[in-house]
Backbone atoms as SQL, in Angstrom:
CREATE TABLE atoms (id INTEGER PRIMARY KEY, chain TEXT, resi INTEGER, resn TEXT, atom TEXT, x REAL, y REAL, z REAL);
INSERT INTO atoms VALUES
  (1, 'A', 1, 'MET', 'N', 8.930, 9.842, 13.945),
  (2, 'A', 1, 'MET', 'CA', 10.181, 10.058, 13.236),
  (3, 'A', 1, 'MET', 'C', 10.997, 8.775, 13.313),
  (4, 'A', 2, 'GLY', 'N', 11.420, 8.295, 12.167),
  (5, 'A', 2, 'GLY', 'CA', 12.212, 7.082, 12.152),
  (6, 'A', 2, 'GLY', 'C', 13.380, 7.208, 11.190),
  (7, 'A', 3, 'ALA', 'N', 14.116, 6.150, 11.073),
  (8, 'A', 3, 'ALA', 'CA', 15.320, 6.143, 10.245),
  (9, 'A', 3, 'ALA', 'C', 15.024, 6.452, 8.774),
  (10, 'A', 4, 'LEU', 'N', 13.823, 6.122, 8.306),
  (11, 'A', 4, 'LEU', 'CA', 13.482, 6.336, 6.897),
  (12, 'A', 4, 'LEU', 'C', 12.488, 7.483, 6.711),
  (13, 'A', 5, 'SER', 'N', 12.385, 8.367, 7.678),
  (14, 'A', 5, 'SER', 'CA', 11.367, 9.425, 7.622),
  (15, 'A', 5, 'SER', 'C', 11.581, 10.399, 6.466),
  (16, 'A', 6, 'HIS', 'N', 12.711, 10.344, 5.824),
  (17, 'A', 6, 'HIS', 'CA', 12.990, 11.213, 4.683),
  (18, 'A', 6, 'HIS', 'C', 12.521, 10.598, 3.358),
  (19, 'A', 7, 'LEU', 'N', 11.949, 9.393, 3.388),
  (20, 'A', 7, 'LEU', 'CA', 11.541, 8.695, 2.164),
  (21, 'A', 7, 'LEU', 'C', 10.038, 8.651, 1.993),
  (22, 'A', 8, 'ARG', 'N', 9.610, 8.686, 0.738),
  (23, 'A', 8, 'ARG', 'CA', 8.222, 8.378, 0.365),
  (24, 'A', 8, 'ARG', 'C', 8.285, 7.117, -0.483),
  (25, 'A', 9, 'VAL', 'N', 7.445, 6.151, -0.176),
  (26, 'A', 9, 'VAL', 'CA', 7.411, 4.883, -0.902),
  (27, 'A', 9, 'VAL', 'C', 6.013, 4.708, -1.478),
  (28, 'A', 10, 'LEU', 'N', 5.928, 4.423, -2.772),
  (29, 'A', 10, 'LEU', 'CA', 4.647, 4.106, -3.391),
  (30, 'A', 10, 'LEU', 'C', 4.490, 2.597, -3.427),
  (31, 'A', 11, 'ASP', 'N', 3.430, 2.101, -2.806),
  (32, 'A', 11, 'ASP', 'CA', 3.129, 0.672, -2.797),
  (33, 'A', 11, 'ASP', 'C', 2.125, 0.403, -3.905),
  (34, 'A', 12, 'LEU', 'N', 2.612, -0.123, -5.025),
  (35, 'A', 12, 'LEU', 'CA', 1.763, -0.475, -6.158),
  (36, 'A', 12, 'LEU', 'C', 1.502, -1.978, -6.190),
  (37, 'A', 13, 'GLY', 'N', 1.944, -2.671, -5.157),
  (38, 'A', 13, 'GLY', 'CA', 1.818, -4.126, -5.108),
  (39, 'A', 13, 'GLY', 'C', 0.474, -4.580, -4.579),
  (40, 'A', 14, 'ARG', 'N', 0.287, -5.891, -4.588),
  (41, 'A', 14, 'ARG', 'CA', -0.935, -6.477, -4.072),
  (42, 'A', 14, 'ARG', 'C', -0.623, -7.838, -3.463),
  (43, 'A', 15, 'VAL', 'N', -1.543, -8.365, -2.755),
  (44, 'A', 15, 'VAL', 'CA', -1.486, -9.640, -2.064),
  (45, 'A', 15, 'VAL', 'C', -0.450, -9.575, -0.939),
  (46, 'A', 16, 'LEU', 'N', 0.689, -10.228, -0.949),
  (47, 'A', 16, 'LEU', 'CA', 1.474, -10.262, 0.286),
  (48, 'A', 16, 'LEU', 'C', 2.876, -9.676, 0.214),
  (49, 'A', 17, 'ALA', 'N', 3.703, -10.061, -0.727),
  (50, 'A', 17, 'ALA', 'CA', 5.125, -9.701, -0.678),
  (51, 'A', 17, 'ALA', 'C', 5.372, -8.194, -0.650),
  (52, 'A', 18, 'ALA', 'N', 4.871, -7.462, -1.634),
  (53, 'A', 18, 'ALA', 'CA', 5.109, -6.009, -1.674),
  (54, 'A', 18, 'ALA', 'C', 4.431, -5.294, -0.510),
  (55, 'A', 19, 'PRO', 'N', 3.151, -5.579, -0.201),
  (56, 'A', 19, 'PRO', 'CA', 2.540, -4.886, 0.936),
  (57, 'A', 19, 'PRO', 'C', 3.267, -5.142, 2.252),
  (58, 'A', 20, 'TRP', 'N', 3.747, -6.350, 2.459),
  (59, 'A', 20, 'TRP', 'CA', 4.451, -6.653, 3.706),
  (60, 'A', 20, 'TRP', 'C', 5.786, -5.920, 3.747),
  (61, 'A', 21, 'ALA', 'N', 6.505, -5.909, 2.621),
  (62, 'A', 21, 'ALA', 'CA', 7.798, -5.221, 2.567),
  (63, 'A', 21, 'ALA', 'C', 7.636, -3.720, 2.789),
  (64, 'A', 22, 'THR', 'N', 6.640, -3.111, 2.134),
  (65, 'A', 22, 'THR', 'CA', 6.451, -1.669, 2.304),
  (66, 'A', 22, 'THR', 'C', 5.931, -1.335, 3.697),
  (67, 'A', 23, 'GLN', 'N', 5.223, -2.260, 4.316),
  (68, 'A', 23, 'GLN', 'CA', 4.791, -2.066, 5.699),
  (69, 'A', 23, 'GLN', 'C', 6.003, -1.924, 6.619),
  (70, 'A', 24, 'ILE', 'N', 7.008, -2.751, 6.406),
  (71, 'A', 24, 'ILE', 'CA', 8.228, -2.678, 7.219),
  (72, 'A', 24, 'ILE', 'C', 8.917, -1.332, 7.005),
  (73, 'A', 25, 'LEU', 'N', 8.935, -0.838, 5.758),
  (74, 'A', 25, 'LEU', 'CA', 9.508, 0.480, 5.494),
  (75, 'A', 25, 'LEU', 'C', 8.725, 1.555, 6.255),
  (76, 'A', 26, 'GLY', 'N', 7.399, 1.397, 6.312),
  (77, 'A', 26, 'GLY', 'CA', 6.576, 2.315, 7.094),
  (78, 'A', 26, 'GLY', 'C', 6.876, 2.213, 8.579),
  (79, 'A', 27, 'ASP', 'N', 7.095, 1.009, 9.066),
  (80, 'A', 27, 'ASP', 'CA', 7.462, 0.818, 10.472),
  (81, 'A', 27, 'ASP', 'C', 8.748, 1.566, 10.805),
  (82, 'A', 28, 'LEU', 'N', 9.631, 1.694, 9.813),
  (83, 'A', 28, 'LEU', 'CA', 10.914, 2.372, 10.006),
  (84, 'A', 28, 'LEU', 'C', 10.829, 3.874, 9.727),
  (85, 'A', 29, 'GLY', 'N', 9.612, 4.376, 9.486),
  (86, 'A', 29, 'GLY', 'CA', 9.403, 5.813, 9.382),
  (87, 'A', 29, 'GLY', 'C', 9.115, 6.365, 8.001),
  (88, 'A', 30, 'ALA', 'N', 9.214, 5.547, 6.955),
  (89, 'A', 30, 'ALA', 'CA', 8.942, 6.038, 5.602),
  (90, 'A', 30, 'ALA', 'C', 7.463, 6.401, 5.468),
  (91, 'A', 31, 'GLU', 'N', 7.186, 7.392, 4.630),
  (92, 'A', 31, 'GLU', 'CA', 5.802, 7.698, 4.266),
  (93, 'A', 31, 'GLU', 'C', 5.429, 6.710, 3.167),
  (94, 'A', 32, 'VAL', 'N', 4.481, 5.824, 3.422),
  (95, 'A', 32, 'VAL', 'CA', 4.083, 4.809, 2.451),
  (96, 'A', 32, 'VAL', 'C', 2.688, 5.146, 1.951),
  (97, 'A', 33, 'ILE', 'N', 2.560, 5.240, 0.625),
  (98, 'A', 33, 'ILE', 'CA', 1.268, 5.516, -0.001),
  (99, 'A', 33, 'ILE', 'C', 0.882, 4.289, -0.813),
  (100, 'A', 34, 'LYS', 'N', -0.196, 3.639, -0.392),
  (101, 'A', 34, 'LYS', 'CA', -0.689, 2.443, -1.081),
  (102, 'A', 34, 'LYS', 'C', -1.659, 2.890, -2.173),
  (103, 'A', 35, 'ILE', 'N', -1.390, 2.469, -3.411),
  (104, 'A', 35, 'ILE', 'CA', -2.234, 2.792, -4.548),
  (105, 'A', 35, 'ILE', 'C', -3.166, 1.603, -4.779),
  (106, 'A', 36, 'GLU', 'N', -4.477, 1.863, -4.706),
  (107, 'A', 36, 'GLU', 'CA', -5.465, 0.792, -4.875),
  (108, 'A', 36, 'GLU', 'C', -6.372, 1.079, -6.072),
  (109, 'A', 37, 'ARG', 'N', -7.059, 0.034, -6.536),
  (110, 'A', 37, 'ARG', 'CA', -7.955, 0.148, -7.689),
  (111, 'A', 37, 'ARG', 'C', -9.228, 0.910, -7.322),
  (112, 'A', 38, 'PRO', 'N', -9.632, 1.873, -8.144),
  (113, 'A', 38, 'PRO', 'CA', -10.893, 2.581, -7.893),
  (114, 'A', 38, 'PRO', 'C', -12.079, 1.610, -7.888),
  (115, 'A', 39, 'GLY', 'N', -12.998, 1.830, -6.961),
  (116, 'A', 39, 'GLY', 'CA', -14.208, 1.014, -6.888),
  (117, 'A', 39, 'GLY', 'C', -14.059, -0.289, -6.145),
  (118, 'A', 40, 'GLU', 'N', -12.851, -0.812, -6.049),
  (119, 'A', 40, 'GLU', 'CA', -12.606, -2.104, -5.409),
  (120, 'A', 40, 'GLU', 'C', -11.632, -2.021, -4.256),
  (121, 'A', 41, 'GLY', 'N', -10.610, -1.233, -4.431),
  (122, 'A', 41, 'GLY', 'CA', -9.519, -1.258, -3.474),
  (123, 'A', 41, 'GLY', 'C', -8.681, -2.498, -3.708),
  (124, 'A', 42, 'ASP', 'N', -7.847, -2.820, -2.766),
  (125, 'A', 42, 'ASP', 'CA', -7.016, -4.019, -2.835),
  (126, 'A', 42, 'ASP', 'C', -7.910, -5.238, -2.604),
  (127, 'A', 43, 'GLU', 'N', -7.769, -6.242, -3.442),
  (128, 'A', 43, 'GLU', 'CA', -8.644, -7.424, -3.305),
  (129, 'A', 43, 'GLU', 'C', -8.484, -8.131, -1.966),
  (130, 'A', 44, 'THR', 'N', -7.346, -7.954, -1.297),
  (131, 'A', 44, 'THR', 'CA', -7.163, -8.626, -0.016),
  (132, 'A', 44, 'THR', 'C', -8.029, -8.017, 1.091),
  (133, 'A', 45, 'ARG', 'N', -8.658, -6.877, 0.832),
  (134, 'A', 45, 'ARG', 'CA', -9.627, -6.335, 1.809),
  (135, 'A', 45, 'ARG', 'C', -10.777, -7.326, 2.019),
  (136, 'A', 46, 'HIS', 'N', -10.953, -8.214, 1.031),
  (137, 'A', 46, 'HIS', 'CA', -12.072, -9.165, 1.064),
  (138, 'A', 46, 'HIS', 'C', -11.643, -10.599, 1.353),
  (139, 'A', 47, 'PHE', 'N', -10.341, -10.831, 1.621),
  (140, 'A', 47, 'PHE', 'CA', -9.853, -12.178, 1.940),
  (141, 'A', 47, 'PHE', 'C', -10.213, -12.484, 3.390),
  (142, 'A', 48, 'GLY', 'N', -11.101, -13.378, 3.614),
  (143, 'A', 48, 'GLY', 'CA', -11.475, -13.717, 4.974),
  (144, 'A', 48, 'GLY', 'C', -12.412, -14.896, 4.949),
  (145, 'A', 49, 'PRO', 'N', -12.931, -15.304, 6.087),
  (146, 'A', 49, 'PRO', 'CA', -12.808, -14.646, 7.384),
  (147, 'A', 49, 'PRO', 'C', -11.429, -14.849, 7.995),
  (148, 'A', 50, 'PRO', 'N', -11.135, -14.132, 9.052),
  (149, 'A', 50, 'PRO', 'CA', -11.983, -13.221, 9.824),
  (150, 'A', 50, 'PRO', 'C', -11.974, -11.799, 9.250),
  (151, 'A', 51, 'PHE', 'N', -13.035, -11.063, 9.566),
  (152, 'A', 51, 'PHE', 'CA', -13.188, -9.667, 9.207),
  (153, 'A', 51, 'PHE', 'C', -13.400, -8.850, 10.476),
  (154, 'A', 52, 'LEU', 'N', -12.999, -7.600, 10.430),
  (155, 'A', 52, 'LEU', 'CA', -13.353, -6.693, 11.516),
  (156, 'A', 52, 'LEU', 'C', -14.813, -6.304, 11.353),
  (157, 'A', 53, 'THR', 'N', -15.430, -5.886, 12.412),
  (158, 'A', 53, 'THR', 'CA', -16.791, -5.380, 12.355),
  (159, 'A', 53, 'THR', 'C', -16.723, -3.863, 12.466),
  (160, 'A', 54, 'ALA', 'N', -17.343, -3.184, 11.512),
  (161, 'A', 54, 'ALA', 'CA', -17.362, -1.719, 11.520),
  (162, 'A', 54, 'ALA', 'C', -18.235, -1.222, 12.671),
  (163, 'A', 55, 'GLY', 'N', -18.114, 0.058, 12.998),
  (164, 'A', 55, 'GLY', 'CA', -18.870, 0.652, 14.098),
  (165, 'A', 55, 'GLY', 'C', -20.377, 0.517, 13.949),
  (166, 'A', 56, 'ASP', 'N', -20.859, 0.454, 12.703),
  (167, 'A', 56, 'ASP', 'CA', -22.304, 0.320, 12.469),
  (168, 'A', 56, 'ASP', 'C', -22.753, -1.140, 12.387),
  (169, 'A', 57, 'GLY', 'N', -21.829, -2.080, 12.673),
  (170, 'A', 57, 'GLY', 'CA', -22.159, -3.498, 12.683),
  (171, 'A', 57, 'GLY', 'C', -21.952, -4.202, 11.357),
  (172, 'A', 58, 'THR', 'N', -21.597, -3.482, 10.311),
  (173, 'A', 58, 'THR', 'CA', -21.365, -4.117, 9.017),
  (174, 'A', 58, 'THR', 'C', -19.963, -4.731, 8.969),
  (175, 'A', 59, 'LYS', 'N', -19.783, -5.613, 7.990),
  (176, 'A', 59, 'LYS', 'CA', -18.486, -6.271, 7.819),
  (177, 'A', 59, 'LYS', 'C', -17.454, -5.260, 7.351),
  (178, 'A', 60, 'GLY', 'N', -16.322, -5.222, 8.032),
  (179, 'A', 60, 'GLY', 'CA', -15.227, -4.326, 7.660),
  (180, 'A', 60, 'GLY', 'C', -14.173, -5.060, 6.854),
  (181, 'A', 61, 'ASP', 'N', -12.949, -4.542, 6.898),
  (182, 'A', 61, 'ASP', 'CA', -11.845, -5.141, 6.155),
  (183, 'A', 61, 'ASP', 'C', -11.416, -6.473, 6.762),
  (184, 'A', 62, 'ALA', 'N', -10.843, -7.324, 5.906),
  (185, 'A', 62, 'ALA', 'CA', -10.293, -8.602, 6.355),
  (186, 'A', 62, 'ALA', 'C', -9.051, -8.351, 7.202),
  (187, 'A', 63, 'THR', 'N', -8.876, -9.161, 8.213),
  (188, 'A', 63, 'THR', 'CA', -7.676, -9.024, 9.048),
  (189, 'A', 63, 'THR', 'C', -6.422, -9.309, 8.230),
  (190, 'A', 64, 'TYR', 'N', -6.516, -10.136, 7.191),
  (191, 'A', 64, 'TYR', 'CA', -5.386, -10.399, 6.295),
  (192, 'A', 64, 'TYR', 'C', -4.874, -9.084, 5.709),
  (193, 'A', 65, 'PHE', 'N', -5.786, -8.256, 5.196),
  (194, 'A', 65, 'PHE', 'CA', -5.407, -6.960, 4.628),
  (195, 'A', 65, 'PHE', 'C', -4.764, -6.078, 5.691),
  (196, 'A', 66, 'LEU', 'N', -5.364, -6.024, 6.860),
  (197, 'A', 66, 'LEU', 'CA', -4.886, -5.134, 7.916),
  (198, 'A', 66, 'LEU', 'C', -3.515, -5.535, 8.445),
  (199, 'A', 67, 'THR', 'N', -3.199, -6.835, 8.431),
  (200, 'A', 67, 'THR', 'CA', -1.903, -7.277, 8.955),
  (201, 'A', 67, 'THR', 'C', -0.746, -6.962, 8.022),
  (202, 'A', 68, 'ALA', 'N', -1.028, -6.599, 6.764),
  (203, 'A', 68, 'ALA', 'CA', 0.055, -6.282, 5.822),
  (204, 'A', 68, 'ALA', 'C', 0.036, -4.830, 5.366),
  (205, 'A', 69, 'ASN', 'N', -0.786, -3.992, 5.997),
  (206, 'A', 69, 'ASN', 'CA', -0.931, -2.631, 5.489),
  (207, 'A', 69, 'ASN', 'C', -0.972, -1.556, 6.563),
  (208, 'A', 70, 'ARG', 'N', -0.366, -1.805, 7.714),
  (209, 'A', 70, 'ARG', 'CA', -0.339, -0.739, 8.719),
  (210, 'A', 70, 'ARG', 'C', 0.664, 0.338, 8.300),
  (211, 'A', 71, 'ASN', 'N', 0.562, 1.505, 8.908),
  (212, 'A', 71, 'ASN', 'CA', 1.478, 2.634, 8.665),
  (213, 'A', 71, 'ASN', 'C', 1.459, 3.107, 7.212),
  (214, 'A', 72, 'LYS', 'N', 0.302, 3.032, 6.555),
  (215, 'A', 72, 'LYS', 'CA', 0.209, 3.461, 5.159),
  (216, 'A', 72, 'LYS', 'C', -0.953, 4.432, 4.973),
  (217, 'A', 73, 'LYS', 'N', -0.769, 5.327, 4.025),
  (218, 'A', 73, 'LYS', 'CA', -1.872, 6.123, 3.510),
  (219, 'A', 73, 'LYS', 'C', -2.398, 5.343, 2.316),
  (220, 'A', 74, 'SER', 'N', -3.683, 5.461, 2.033),
  (221, 'A', 74, 'SER', 'CA', -4.254, 4.690, 0.938),
  (222, 'A', 74, 'SER', 'C', -5.052, 5.604, 0.023),
  (223, 'A', 75, 'VAL', 'N', -4.798, 5.495, -1.281),
  (224, 'A', 75, 'VAL', 'CA', -5.548, 6.249, -2.283),
  (225, 'A', 75, 'VAL', 'C', -5.926, 5.313, -3.420),
  (226, 'A', 76, 'THR', 'N', -6.998, 5.661, -4.128),
  (227, 'A', 76, 'THR', 'CA', -7.356, 4.896, -5.322),
  (228, 'A', 76, 'THR', 'C', -7.000, 5.725, -6.541),
  (229, 'A', 77, 'ILE', 'N', -6.271, 5.109, -7.463),
  (230, 'A', 77, 'ILE', 'CA', -5.857, 5.762, -8.703),
  (231, 'A', 77, 'ILE', 'C', -5.904, 4.720, -9.819),
  (232, 'A', 78, 'ASP', 'N', -6.553, 5.077, -10.920),
  (233, 'A', 78, 'ASP', 'CA', -6.541, 4.204, -12.094),
  (234, 'A', 78, 'ASP', 'C', -5.364, 4.625, -12.969),
  (235, 'A', 79, 'PHE', 'N', -4.195, 4.012, -12.734),
  (236, 'A', 79, 'PHE', 'CA', -3.014, 4.443, -13.467),
  (237, 'A', 79, 'PHE', 'C', -2.934, 3.853, -14.867),
  (238, 'A', 80, 'ALA', 'N', -3.962, 3.125, -15.301),
  (239, 'A', 80, 'ALA', 'CA', -4.050, 2.697, -16.697),
  (240, 'A', 80, 'ALA', 'C', -4.533, 3.852, -17.572),
  (241, 'A', 81, 'LYS', 'N', -5.117, 4.876, -16.941),
  (242, 'A', 81, 'LYS', 'CA', -5.582, 6.065, -17.671),
  (243, 'A', 81, 'LYS', 'C', -4.520, 7.155, -17.575),
  (244, 'A', 82, 'PRO', 'N', -4.426, 8.014, -18.599),
  (245, 'A', 82, 'PRO', 'CA', -3.381, 9.049, -18.612),
  (246, 'A', 82, 'PRO', 'C', -3.385, 9.951, -17.370),
  (247, 'A', 83, 'ASP', 'N', -4.559, 10.387, -16.907),
  (248, 'A', 83, 'ASP', 'CA', -4.606, 11.253, -15.722),
  (249, 'A', 83, 'ASP', 'C', -4.087, 10.527, -14.490),
  (250, 'A', 84, 'GLY', 'N', -4.441, 9.255, -14.346),
  (251, 'A', 84, 'GLY', 'CA', -3.972, 8.467, -13.210),
  (252, 'A', 84, 'GLY', 'C', -2.476, 8.231, -13.267),
  (253, 'A', 85, 'ALA', 'N', -1.961, 7.931, -14.466),
  (254, 'A', 85, 'ALA', 'CA', -0.521, 7.727, -14.625),
  (255, 'A', 85, 'ALA', 'C', 0.236, 9.009, -14.294),
  (256, 'A', 86, 'ALA', 'N', -0.299, 10.156, -14.699),
  (257, 'A', 86, 'ALA', 'CA', 0.348, 11.437, -14.395),
  (258, 'A', 86, 'ALA', 'C', 0.356, 11.692, -12.895),
  (259, 'A', 87, 'LEU', 'N', -0.730, 11.330, -12.219),
  (260, 'A', 87, 'LEU', 'CA', -0.789, 11.518, -10.764),
  (261, 'A', 87, 'LEU', 'C', 0.237, 10.633, -10.055),
  (262, 'A', 88, 'VAL', 'N', 0.381, 9.387, -10.480),
  (263, 'A', 88, 'VAL', 'CA', 1.388, 8.502, -9.884),
  (264, 'A', 88, 'VAL', 'C', 2.786, 9.083, -10.095),
  (265, 'A', 89, 'LYS', 'N', 3.038, 9.621, -11.275),
  (266, 'A', 89, 'LYS', 'CA', 4.343, 10.236, -11.542),
  (267, 'A', 89, 'LYS', 'C', 4.575, 11.442, -10.633),
  (268, 'A', 90, 'ARG', 'N', 3.528, 12.248, -10.383),
  (269, 'A', 90, 'ARG', 'CA', 3.675, 13.391, -9.474),
  (270, 'A', 90, 'ARG', 'C', 3.915, 12.928, -8.051),
  (271, 'A', 91, 'LEU', 'N', 3.221, 11.870, -7.623),
  (272, 'A', 91, 'LEU', 'CA', 3.427, 11.331, -6.278),
  (273, 'A', 91, 'LEU', 'C', 4.844, 10.796, -6.130),
  (274, 'A', 92, 'HIS', 'N', 5.379, 10.240, -7.213),
  (275, 'A', 92, 'HIS', 'CA', 6.722, 9.675, -7.169),
  (276, 'A', 92, 'HIS', 'C', 7.721, 10.721, -6.714),
  (277, 'A', 93, 'GLY', 'N', 7.649, 11.900, -7.295),
  (278, 'A', 93, 'GLY', 'CA', 8.362, 13.078, -6.832),
  (279, 'A', 93, 'GLY', 'C', 9.807, 12.911, -6.378),
  (280, 'A', 94, 'VAL', 'N', 10.245, 13.842, -5.577),
  (281, 'A', 94, 'VAL', 'CA', 11.651, 13.973, -5.188),
  (282, 'A', 94, 'VAL', 'C', 12.079, 12.966, -4.141),
  (283, 'A', 95, 'ARG', 'N', 11.300, 12.765, -3.094),
  (284, 'A', 95, 'ARG', 'CA', 11.743, 11.951, -1.962),
  (285, 'A', 95, 'ARG', 'C', 11.302, 10.504, -2.070),
  (286, 'A', 96, 'THR', 'N', 10.957, 10.032, -3.224),
  (287, 'A', 96, 'THR', 'CA', 10.348, 8.717, -3.352),
  (288, 'A', 96, 'THR', 'C', 11.371, 7.627, -3.607),
  (289, 'A', 97, 'SER', 'N', 11.148, 6.495, -2.984),
  (290, 'A', 97, 'SER', 'CA', 11.973, 5.314, -3.198),
  (291, 'A', 97, 'SER', 'C', 11.262, 4.399, -4.182),
  (292, 'A', 98, 'SER', 'N', 11.934, 3.990, -5.230),
  (293, 'A', 98, 'SER', 'CA', 11.407, 2.995, -6.159),
  (294, 'A', 98, 'SER', 'C', 12.246, 1.740, -6.007),
  (295, 'A', 99, 'TRP', 'N', 11.617, 0.620, -5.886),
  (296, 'A', 99, 'TRP', 'CA', 12.349, -0.628, -5.715),
  (297, 'A', 99, 'TRP', 'C', 11.482, -1.772, -6.136),
  (298, 'A', 100, 'LYS', 'N', 12.079, -2.925, -6.306),
  (299, 'A', 100, 'LYS', 'CA', 11.334, -4.126, -6.660),
  (300, 'A', 100, 'LYS', 'C', 11.945, -5.305, -5.913),
  (301, 'A', 101, 'ILE', 'N', 11.174, -6.338, -5.788),
  (302, 'A', 101, 'ILE', 'CA', 11.667, -7.570, -5.177),
  (303, 'A', 101, 'ILE', 'C', 12.200, -8.434, -6.318),
  (304, 'A', 102, 'SER', 'N', 13.460, -8.858, -6.207),
  (305, 'A', 102, 'SER', 'CA', 14.044, -9.678, -7.259),
  (306, 'A', 102, 'SER', 'C', 14.720, -10.893, -6.637),
  (307, 'A', 103, 'ARG', 'N', 15.216, -11.765, -7.475),
  (308, 'A', 103, 'ARG', 'CA', 15.824, -12.997, -6.966),
  (309, 'A', 103, 'ARG', 'C', 17.143, -12.661, -6.238),
  (310, 'A', 104, 'PRO', 'N', 17.524, -13.474, -5.285),
  (311, 'A', 104, 'PRO', 'CA', 18.763, -13.223, -4.529),
  (312, 'A', 104, 'PRO', 'C', 20.006, -13.355, -5.400),
  (313, 'A', 105, 'ALA', 'N', 21.063, -12.693, -4.994),
  (314, 'A', 105, 'ALA', 'CA', 22.345, -12.800, -5.702),
  (315, 'A', 105, 'ALA', 'C', 22.911, -14.201, -5.517),
  (316, 'A', 106, 'ARG', 'N', 23.713, -14.641, -6.461),
  (317, 'A', 106, 'ARG', 'CA', 24.284, -15.993, -6.379),
  (318, 'A', 106, 'ARG', 'C', 25.683, -15.937, -5.839);
């Protein structure tokens, strides 16, 4: 339970800025759902080395991906298709925070 435990945040970002920002929201208690591409996931899963080693000895996720995505649930949704877009809209729901990173005020 944290200060933001009443919020749901959809992470539709990739690479560093959005995943890192939403990770901090998760650290503060928000429910963060990371939306990834079907079949691939987030491309940063493959940014390495270094990689973790899975229990069966195969190459796991890149540590780069893991350092920006803790405290998140992860799902794959193709929101370019109508069914996927409808699912994202349903996930957005009542308790969801929508935000973007923009330039600082002057």
